[in-house]
A tleap script that builds the chain and sets N, CA, C and O, in Angstrom:
source leaprc.protein.ff14SB
mol = sequence {
  NMET PRO TRP TYR ASN GLY ASP TYR PRO PRO
  ALA TYR LYS ASN GLN PRO GLU TYR LEU ARG
  GLU LYS ALA VAL GLU ILE ALA ASN ALA LEU
  LEU LYS GLU GLY VAL GLU GLU GLY ILE ALA
  ILE ALA THR GLY LEU LYS ARG ALA ARG GLU
  PHE PHE ASP GLU GLN CGLU
}
set mol.1.N position { 5.662 13.462 -5.278 }
set mol.1.CA position { 6.470 12.519 -4.527 }
set mol.1.C position { 7.157 11.571 -5.512 }
set mol.1.O position { 6.482 10.808 -6.203 }
set mol.2.N position { 8.451 11.610 -5.581 }
set mol.2.CA position { 9.149 10.672 -6.483 }
set mol.2.C position { 9.050 9.233 -5.968 }
set mol.2.O position { 8.886 8.999 -4.771 }
set mol.3.N position { 9.152 8.293 -6.876 }
set mol.3.CA position { 9.052 6.874 -6.535 }
set mol.3.C position { 10.385 6.186 -6.786 }
set mol.3.O position { 11.039 6.439 -7.798 }
set mol.4.N position { 10.788 5.317 -5.864 }
set mol.4.CA position { 12.063 4.603 -5.962 }
set mol.4.C position { 11.958 3.227 -5.316 }
set mol.4.O position { 11.085 2.982 -4.483 }
set mol.5.N position { 12.858 2.333 -5.713 }
set mol.5.CA position { 13.051 1.034 -5.056 }
set mol.5.C position { 11.762 0.250 -4.799 }
set mol.5.O position { 11.474 -0.134 -3.665 }
set mol.6.N position { 11.005 0.023 -5.849 }
set mol.6.CA position { 9.805 -0.780 -5.719 }
set mol.6.C position { 8.594 -0.009 -5.233 }
set mol.6.O position { 7.497 -0.563 -5.154 }
set mol.7.N position { 8.776 1.252 -4.909 }
set mol.7.CA position { 7.655 2.101 -4.530 }
set mol.7.C position { 7.112 2.715 -5.812 }
set mol.7.O position { 7.863 3.339 -6.562 }
set mol.8.N position { 5.838 2.551 -6.072 }
set mol.8.CA position { 5.266 3.065 -7.307 }
set mol.8.C position { 3.805 3.425 -7.071 }
set mol.8.O position { 3.203 2.964 -6.100 }
set mol.9.N position { 3.228 4.244 -7.950 }
set mol.9.CA position { 1.822 4.630 -7.786 }
set mol.9.C position { 0.893 3.422 -7.895 }
set mol.9.O position { 1.197 2.475 -8.619 }
set mol.10.N position { -0.225 3.445 -7.189 }
set mol.10.CA position { -1.186 2.346 -7.261 }
set mol.10.C position { -1.673 2.068 -8.692 }
set mol.10.O position { -2.012 0.929 -9.016 }
set mol.11.N position { -1.710 3.079 -9.532 }
set mol.11.CA position { -2.160 2.899 -10.918 }
set mol.11.C position { -1.236 1.957 -11.689 }
set mol.11.O position { -1.637 1.403 -12.712 }
set mol.12.N position { -0.018 1.772 -11.214 }
set mol.12.CA position { 0.953 0.916 -11.901 }
set mol.12.C position { 0.934 -0.516 -11.363 }
set mol.12.O position { 1.666 -1.371 -11.863 }
set mol.13.N position { 0.122 -0.781 -10.373 }
set mol.13.CA position { 0.118 -2.053 -9.649 }
set mol.13.C position { 0.016 -3.281 -10.549 }
set mol.13.O position { 0.750 -4.248 -10.346 }
set mol.14.N position { -0.864 -3.267 -11.525 }
set mol.14.CA position { -1.106 -4.455 -12.345 }
set mol.14.C position { -0.320 -4.467 -13.646 }
set mol.14.O position { -0.606 -5.269 -14.535 }
set mol.15.N position { 0.660 -3.592 -13.767 }
set mol.15.CA position { 1.470 -3.527 -14.978 }
set mol.15.C position { 2.664 -4.482 -14.855 }
set mol.15.O position { 3.133 -4.749 -13.748 }
set mol.16.N position { 3.149 -4.992 -15.980 }
set mol.16.CA position { 4.359 -5.822 -15.921 }
set mol.16.C position { 5.524 -5.003 -15.354 }
set mol.16.O position { 5.573 -3.783 -15.507 }
set mol.17.N position { 6.444 -5.687 -14.708 }
set mol.17.CA position { 7.543 -4.999 -14.023 }
set mol.17.C position { 8.354 -4.105 -14.958 }
set mol.17.O position { 8.700 -2.981 -14.596 }
set mol.18.N position { 8.661 -4.604 -16.172 }
set mol.18.CA position { 9.465 -3.810 -17.103 }
set mol.18.C position { 8.748 -2.513 -17.482 }
set mol.18.O position { 9.383 -1.467 -17.611 }
set mol.19.N position { 7.437 -2.582 -17.659 }
set mol.19.CA position { 6.652 -1.406 -18.023 }
set mol.19.C position { 6.555 -0.456 -16.830 }
set mol.19.O position { 6.685 0.759 -16.979 }
set mol.20.N position { 6.330 -1.016 -15.666 }
set mol.20.CA position { 6.217 -0.215 -14.443 }
set mol.20.C position { 7.502 0.557 -14.174 }
set mol.20.O position { 7.454 1.735 -13.822 }
set mol.21.N position { 8.649 -0.097 -14.336 }
set mol.21.CA position { 9.927 0.568 -14.087 }
set mol.21.C position { 10.154 1.733 -15.051 }
set mol.21.O position { 10.633 2.793 -14.649 }
set mol.22.N position { 9.810 1.534 -16.313 }
set mol.22.CA position { 9.970 2.604 -17.302 }
set mol.22.C position { 9.004 3.742 -17.002 }
set mol.22.O position { 9.374 4.910 -17.112 }
set mol.23.N position { 7.774 3.417 -16.627 }
set mol.23.CA position { 6.776 4.433 -16.309 }
set mol.23.C position { 7.209 5.261 -15.098 }
set mol.23.O position { 7.022 6.477 -15.082 }
set mol.24.N position { 7.777 4.619 -14.099 }
set mol.24.CA position { 8.266 5.328 -12.912 }
set mol.24.C position { 9.411 6.262 -13.310 }
set mol.24.O position { 9.466 7.406 -12.860 }
set mol.25.N position { 10.309 5.780 -14.141 }
set mol.25.CA position { 11.428 6.603 -14.609 }
set mol.25.C position { 10.901 7.873 -15.307 }
set mol.25.O position { 11.369 8.979 -15.034 }
set mol.26.N position { 9.947 7.700 -16.185 }
set mol.26.CA position { 9.378 8.828 -16.928 }
set mol.26.C position { 8.618 9.757 -15.982 }
set mol.26.O position { 8.783 10.975 -16.053 }
set mol.27.N position { 7.795 9.201 -15.104 }
set mol.27.CA position { 7.011 10.012 -14.173 }
set mol.27.C position { 7.911 10.823 -13.252 }
set mol.27.O position { 7.624 11.990 -12.983 }
set mol.28.N position { 8.992 10.228 -12.765 }
set mol.28.CA position { 9.927 10.956 -11.909 }
set mol.28.C position { 10.568 12.122 -12.656 }
set mol.28.O position { 10.751 13.200 -12.090 }
set mol.29.N position { 10.907 11.908 -13.916 }
set mol.29.CA position { 11.486 12.987 -14.723 }
set mol.29.C position { 10.478 14.126 -14.891 }
set mol.29.O position { 10.842 15.301 -14.830 }
set mol.30.N position { 9.227 13.773 -15.099 }
set mol.30.CA position { 8.189 14.791 -15.242 }
set mol.30.C position { 7.992 15.573 -13.948 }
set mol.30.O position { 7.789 16.787 -13.977 }
set mol.31.N position { 8.052 14.879 -12.814 }
set mol.31.CA position { 7.920 15.561 -11.523 }
set mol.31.C position { 9.037 16.581 -11.329 }
set mol.31.O position { 8.801 17.676 -10.819 }
set mol.32.N position { 10.239 16.225 -11.731 }
set mol.32.CA position { 11.371 17.157 -11.628 }
set mol.32.C position { 11.142 18.403 -12.463 }
set mol.32.O position { 11.640 19.478 -12.131 }
set mol.33.N position { 10.384 18.260 -13.555 }
set mol.33.CA position { 10.083 19.397 -14.426 }
set mol.33.C position { 8.921 20.229 -13.894 }
set mol.33.O position { 8.593 21.270 -14.463 }
set mol.34.N position { 8.294 19.778 -12.801 }
set mol.34.CA position { 7.221 20.541 -12.187 }
set mol.34.C position { 5.818 20.140 -12.604 }
set mol.34.O position { 4.857 20.856 -12.323 }
set mol.35.N position { 5.693 19.007 -13.271 }
set mol.35.CA position { 4.378 18.518 -13.682 }
set mol.35.C position { 3.647 17.981 -12.447 }
set mol.35.O position { 4.269 17.400 -11.558 }
set mol.36.N position { 2.330 18.178 -12.395 }
set mol.36.CA position { 1.532 17.673 -11.278 }
set mol.36.C position { 1.628 16.156 -11.189 }
set mol.36.O position { 1.807 15.477 -12.201 }
set mol.37.N position { 1.509 15.632 -9.979 }
set mol.37.CA position { 1.682 14.201 -9.745 }
set mol.37.C position { 0.718 13.347 -10.572 }
set mol.37.O position { 1.145 12.369 -11.186 }
set mol.38.N position { -0.557 13.693 -10.601 }
set mol.38.CA position { -1.541 12.908 -11.342 }
set mol.38.C position { -1.242 12.869 -12.829 }
set mol.38.O position { -1.390 11.829 -13.473 }
set mol.39.N position { -0.824 13.993 -13.370 }
set mol.39.CA position { -0.477 14.078 -14.791 }
set mol.39.C position { 0.789 13.258 -15.055 }
set mol.39.O position { 0.883 12.558 -16.063 }
set mol.40.N position { 1.752 13.352 -14.147 }
set mol.40.CA position { 3.010 12.613 -14.307 }
set mol.40.C position { 2.751 11.105 -14.305 }
set mol.40.O position { 3.363 10.373 -15.082 }
set mol.41.N position { 1.862 10.641 -13.449 }
set mol.41.CA position { 1.549 9.213 -13.373 }
set mol.41.C position { 0.935 8.733 -14.683 }
set mol.41.O position { 1.371 7.735 -15.256 }
set mol.42.N position { -0.079 9.452 -15.150 }
set mol.42.CA position { -0.768 9.051 -16.383 }
set mol.42.C position { 0.158 9.143 -17.592 }
set mol.42.O position { 0.181 8.242 -18.430 }
set mol.43.N position { 0.908 10.215 -17.680 }
set mol.43.CA position { 1.816 10.412 -18.816 }
set mol.43.C position { 2.943 9.393 -18.788 }
set mol.43.O position { 3.345 8.887 -19.836 }
set mol.44.N position { 3.456 9.088 -17.612 }
set mol.44.CA position { 4.518 8.093 -17.486 }
set mol.44.C position { 4.080 6.746 -18.024 }
set mol.44.O position { 4.827 6.090 -18.750 }
set mol.45.N position { 2.887 6.335 -17.676 }
set mol.45.CA position { 2.376 5.045 -18.129 }
set mol.45.C position { 2.139 5.063 -19.637 }
set mol.45.O position { 2.488 4.110 -20.334 }
set mol.46.N position { 1.558 6.125 -20.133 }
set mol.46.CA position { 1.295 6.232 -21.569 }
set mol.46.C position { 2.588 6.201 -22.373 }
set mol.46.O position { 2.689 5.474 -23.361 }
set mol.47.N position { 3.574 6.984 -21.955 }
set mol.47.CA position { 4.836 7.038 -22.692 }
set mol.47.C position { 5.620 5.733 -22.586 }
set mol.47.O position { 6.309 5.347 -23.531 }
set mol.48.N position { 5.521 5.052 -21.449 }
set mol.48.CA position { 6.192 3.759 -21.302 }
set mol.48.C position { 5.587 2.740 -22.264 }
set mol.48.O position { 6.308 1.963 -22.890 }
set mol.49.N position { 4.262 2.749 -22.376 }
set mol.49.CA position { 3.609 1.840 -23.331 }
set mol.49.C position { 4.046 2.157 -24.758 }
set mol.49.O position { 4.333 1.250 -25.539 }
set mol.50.N position { 4.094 3.436 -25.095 }
set mol.50.CA position { 4.537 3.853 -26.424 }
set mol.50.C position { 5.981 3.417 -26.679 }
set mol.50.O position { 6.314 2.958 -27.771 }
set mol.51.N position { 6.823 3.563 -25.676 }
set mol.51.CA position { 8.235 3.171 -25.793 }
set mol.51.C position { 8.352 1.695 -26.161 }
set mol.51.O position { 9.093 1.335 -27.075 }
set mol.52.N position { 7.619 0.845 -25.447 }
set mol.52.CA position { 7.726 -0.584 -25.711 }
set mol.52.C position { 6.999 -1.008 -26.982 }
set mol.52.O position { 7.388 -1.988 -27.617 }
set mol.53.N position { 5.949 -0.284 -27.357 }
set mol.53.CA position { 5.282 -0.569 -28.648 }
set mol.53.C position { 6.225 -0.296 -29.797 }
set mol.53.O position { 6.214 -1.026 -30.788 }
set mol.54.N position { 7.042 0.738 -29.688 }
set mol.54.CA position { 7.998 1.082 -30.741 }
set mol.54.C position { 9.128 0.064 -30.819 }
set mol.54.O position { 9.759 -0.076 -31.867 }
set mol.55.N position { 9.392 -0.647 -29.725 }
set mol.55.CA position { 10.469 -1.623 -29.680 }
set mol.55.C position { 10.126 -2.892 -30.473 }
set mol.55.O position { 11.013 -3.643 -30.879 }
set mol.56.N position { 8.849 -3.110 -30.681 }
set mol.56.CA position { 8.421 -4.373 -31.337 }
set mol.56.C position { 8.658 -4.359 -32.805 }
set mol.56.O position { 8.354 -5.337 -33.488 }
savepdb mol mol.pdb
quit
């Protein structure tokens, strides 16, 4: 199930908004590629954190 407009997985609930938005973007892209929802959620969050760590 793709996430849009403030709808996001419960695992993202306590994340900062900027991180949550990036994680949703990544997770949605993974879903389009056929990745399972649970894997997409976890990978989206991990890659979003990596993205912002590299920005520092």
